[in-house]
C-alpha positions as a Markdown table, in Angstrom:
| # | Residue | x | y | z |
|---|---|---|---|---|
| 1 | Met | 1.0 | -23.3 | 6.2 |
| 2 | Phe | 2.2 | -20.7 | 7.0 |
| 3 | Gln | 5.5 | -21.9 | 5.2 |
| 4 | Gly | 4.0 | -21.7 | 1.5 |
| 5 | His | 3.0 | -17.8 | 1.6 |
| 6 | Leu | 6.3 | -17.3 | 4.1 |
| 7 | Asn | 8.7 | -18.4 | 0.8 |
| 8 | Leu | 6.6 | -16.4 | -1.5 |
| 9 | Val | 7.3 | -13.7 | 1.0 |
| 10 | Leu | 10.2 | -14.1 | 1.3 |
| 11 | His | 12.0 | -14.3 | -2.5 |
| 12 | Met | 10.0 | -11.4 | -3.6 |
| 13 | Ser | 11.2 | -8.4 | -5.7 |
| 14 | Ala | 12.0 | -5.5 | -4.4 |
| 15 | Asn | 9.5 | -3.5 | -6.1 |
| 16 | Ser | 7.0 | -6.3 | -5.9 |
| 17 | Lys | 7.5 | -6.1 | -1.6 |
| 18 | Lys | 7.8 | -2.0 | -1.5 |
| 19 | Ser | 3.9 | -1.8 | -4.4 |
| 20 | Met | 3.0 | -4.5 | -1.6 |
| 21 | Gly | 3.5 | -2.4 | 1.2 |
| 22 | Trp | 2.2 | 0.5 | -0.5 |
| 23 | Ser | -1.0 | -1.1 | -1.2 |
| 24 | Gly | -1.7 | -2.0 | 2.5 |
| 25 | Val | -1.0 | 1.6 | 3.5 |
| 26 | Leu | -4.1 | 2.8 | 0.9 |
| 27 | Val | -6.5 | -0.1 | 1.9 |
| 28 | Leu | -5.4 | 1.1 | 5.8 |
| 29 | Leu | -6.4 | 4.9 | 5.3 |
| 30 | Gly | -9.1 | 3.2 | 3.6 |
| 31 | Leu | -10.5 | 1.3 | 6.3 |
| 32 | Val | -9.7 | 4.3 | 8.8 |
| 33 | Ala | -11.8 | 6.4 | 6.1 |
| 34 | Leu | -14.9 | 3.3 | 6.3 |
| 35 | Phe | -14.5 | 3.5 | 10.1 |
| 36 | Gly | -14.2 | 6.6 | 10.9 |
| 37 | Gly | -16.6 | 8.9 | 9.7 |
| 38 | Gln | -16.2 | 12.1 | 7.9 |
| 39 | Asp | -14.5 | 13.8 | 10.1 |
| 40 | Trp | -11.3 | 11.9 | 8.8 |
| 41 | Leu | -11.8 | 12.4 | 5.3 |
| 42 | Val | -10.0 | 16.0 | 6.3 |
| 43 | Val | -6.7 | 14.5 | 6.5 |
| 44 | Leu | -6.6 | 10.6 | 4.8 |
| 45 | Ile | -7.7 | 12.0 | 1.6 |
| 46 | Pro | -4.6 | 14.1 | 1.4 |
| 47 | Ala | -2.7 | 11.4 | 3.3 |
| 48 | Ala | -3.9 | 8.9 | 0.2 |
| 49 | Met | -3.3 | 11.4 | -2.8 |
| 50 | Leu | 0.4 | 11.6 | -1.4 |
| 51 | Val | 0.9 | 7.9 | -0.5 |
| 52 | Trp | -0.4 | 7.3 | -4.1 |
| 53 | Tyr | 2.3 | 9.7 | -6.0 |
| 54 | Gly | 4.4 | 9.0 | -4.0 |
| 55 | Ala | 4.5 | 5.1 | -4.7 |
| 56 | Ser | 3.7 | 6.0 | -7.9 |
| 57 | Pro | 7.7 | 6.1 | -9.0 |
| 58 | Ala | 8.1 | 2.4 | -6.6 |
| 59 | Leu | 4.8 | 0.6 | -8.9 |
| 60 | Arg | 6.7 | 1.8 | -12.3 |
| 61 | Ser | 9.8 | 1.3 | -11.6 |
| 62 | Gly | 10.1 | -3.1 | -13.3 |
| 63 | Arg | 11.1 | -3.9 | -16.1 |
| 64 | Asn | 8.3 | -5.0 | -18.2 |
């Protein structure tokens, strides 16, 4: 069952792997904000902005 998914991940390009990683970080920060409450937003909003702007060059570096 997981063999096909593992095969897909192993054959992804480096740019795809980077964008998937940054997307995972943003989802994780969103979950922390959802369950952490308002006190965490002071830390999470700047962190999410840094991740977003830090990941943008990796997301735009594809050939197409």
